[in-house]
N, C-alpha and C positions, 0 to 999 in steps of 0.2 A: 237651469242653465240659460244663458242668453245667446240668441242666434241673430246675427246681423243679416238684414235684408235691405233692399234699396230704400233708404229714407226712414228706417225704423230698426229697433231691436225688439225681438220677440222673446217673451218670457216662457220658457218651456220646462215642463216637468216630465220625468220618466219614472214610472213605478212598475214593479212586478217583473216577472220573467215569463217567457213563453212566446207564442206567435205575436207579431206586432199588430197593434191597433192604434189608429190615430183618431183623436177626438177634437171636434171643432164646434164651438159654441155659436150662438146667434147674434144678430145685430144688437148693439148696446150691451151685450152680455159679457161674461168672463167665466173662467173656471170657478171662481169663488161664487159668482151668482148662480151658476148651475148647481153647485153644492147646496146653496141656500134654498133652492126650490125643489130639491130632492132628485135631481138628475146628476148624481155624482158618479159618472162612469168609471173614473179610476178606482174608486172604492169597490164598485160592482164587479170589475173585471180583473183587477191586479193579481188575484190569486190564480188566474189561469192564462193571463196575457201580459205582454210587455206593453203598457199603456203609455202612449205619447200624447200629452195634452198641452195646449198652449193658448195664450191669449192672443187673439188676432191683432194686427197692427192698429194702434189707436185705442185699444181696449185694455181694461184691467191693468196688469203690471207691464204691459208692452208699451213701447213708445210709438210715436207717429208724428206726422207733420200735417199742416192744414192744407192739403192738396186733395180735392175730391177724387181725382183719377187714381190715387193710391188705393182707394177703397172699392174700386171696381172688382167684381167677383173674379174676373179673369186674373187680375193682379194678385188677389188672395190665393188663387190656385198656384201661382208661381211661388208665393211664400210657403205654401204647403210642401212643395217639392224641395225647397231649401231646408225646411225643418227635417224632412225625411233623410236628406243627405247628411245633415249635421248630426243626426242621431244614429247614423250608421245602418239605416234600413235599406237592404238590397233586395230582399225577397218581396213578393207581392204582399201588400198590407191590407188589413181590413180597415174600413173607415166608418166613423159615426159622426154625423153632422146634424145640427139643428138649425132650421131656417137658413140664415146666411151660411152656416156651416154645411148644410145640405147642398146649397148652390155651389159653394166652393168645391165640394167633393165631386159634384157632377162635372164642373168645368175641368177639374184635374183628370177625372176618369175618361172624359171624352178626348182630352189631349194625349194621355198616355194610359190607355186601358190596361195594358199588361202590368202596370204597377199596382193594381188593386185586385184583391181576391174576392171580397164581399163588401157590400155597402149597406149601411143602415141609415136611411134617410128619414130624419125626424122632422115633423111639422113642416113639410115642403112649403115654401113661400108662394106668393102670387107669381104668376108667370104668363108670358105671352099676352093673351087677350085681357087678363085681369091686372097686368102689371102697370098700365098707364095710370090708373086711379091711385094705386099704391105709391107710385113715384111722385104724383102730385102731393100726396100726404107727407111724404118725406121732405119734399122741398118746403112745404108750409111749416113743418116742424123745425127745419133748419132756420128759416126766417124768424120763427117765434123765439127759438133759443138765442139767436143772435141779437134780437131786439130786446127781449124781456128777461133772458137768462134761463138756465136749465130748470130752475125751481118752478117757473110758470108752466113749462112743458110737462114736468112731472105731475103737477096739479091737474092739468087738463087730461093727461093720460089716465089718472086715477079715476076719472069720471066715466071711463069707457067700461062696458061690460066685459067680464072675463069669460073665457070658454068654460063650460061645465067641468071639464077635466081639471081645471085649475081652481075650482071653488075652494075658498078658505086659505089660499096661498097669499102671502104678503109679497107683492112684486118688488124686487130689489131696485134701487135707483140705477139709472144708466151707469155702466162702468166705463165711462168715457170722460176725459178731461173736458171742462166746459169750453175751452178754446178750440178743441178739436171736433166737438159734436156737430156743428154745422157742416163741416167738410165731410165727415163720415156719412151723414144723412144725404148730402148732395151726391156723394159717390154712389151710395146705394140706389139713388133715384135714376142713375144713368145706366144701370145694368139689368140683366135678365138671365134666366136659365139658358143653357145652350139650346141651339135649334133642335126642334123635335126630331128631325131626321138624324142628327148626330147622336142623340140619346138612344134612339132606336137601334143603333149599332152596338150598344153595350151588351155583353153576354154574361157577365158575372151575376151571381145571385144577388138580389136586392130585397131588403126588408124595409117597408115603409111604415113608420109609426106616426099616425095622424090623430088629430082630435077634431071635434065638431064645433060649429058655431064660432068661427074665428075668421073674420074677413081678411086678415093679414096672412092667414095660412089656410086658404079655402080647400075644401075637399075636392074641388074641381081640378086642382093641380095634382092631387093624389090620383084621381081618376084618369087624368091625361097620362101621367107617368105609367100607370098600370096598363093602359092601352099600348104604350110604346115599348115597354120592356118585356122580354120573353120569359124571364125567370124571376117572378116578383111575388112576394108575400105581403099582405097588408093587414095591419091591426089598427082599428080606430077606437079611440078612447072617448067616452061620453061621460065619464065620472072620474073623480080622483082615484078610486080604487082600480079602475082600469088603467089609468096612467101609471099607477104604482107598480103594475105588473110589467112595464116596459123593460126594466133591466133584465129580468129573467127571460123574457121573450127574446131579447137581443143576445143574451148568453147562449141560449139554446140554438139560435140561428148561427152564431159565429162558431159554435162547436162542431157544426156539420162539416164534414170533409177533413177534419183534423184527425191524425192518427193518435 
């Protein structure tokens, strides 16, 4: 289904029956990219949940416009609430996010905490003290893509080491139209996680799925979130085998508290 938001249309899929869970991918990703790298949450959960998954604005099969402010994480949280309304979710929902998706969930949960039952925060991104350097990298990537094209950016990214948990994976190409990518990256550069004191007020159970040796998703963010949150479980993957266990870990976590 297509869901209209300000300046875009989001491509949304709904599979399975049961308690609702909404799935949000990371920056430059999509539902198809997640499936390609083995994090196919709809397949993992649709036998027990009603899984709502969508491509963020400017990503995958969703449309967008070349305005960096559209891709601020707070605006993506507004998109999330629009998707929940369009899919008829009225009860508290479980959320699974990756990187940008994790940030979107946190902004949404801070804004309306009663809307969320449990949160699965996968590979939390840079935040607060570590965000400035990452933002500089995003702005440089935007300039590079604008000047030389996305292929040059892909070639440069291919030279970067991958986290041990992703060893052997072929990284999909960015799921963003070439004319939108600079705006998406510049929008990401202007945003950060919610303030620590706001996150510390969240009371729902949280599962953090992190991995090692990734400057874009440093364990320092996981550690900071662990200190801030009252009810938090952490699983850190340092190998592909450990990352492959994430769907079952998440299933077990989301099953808690359900009759």
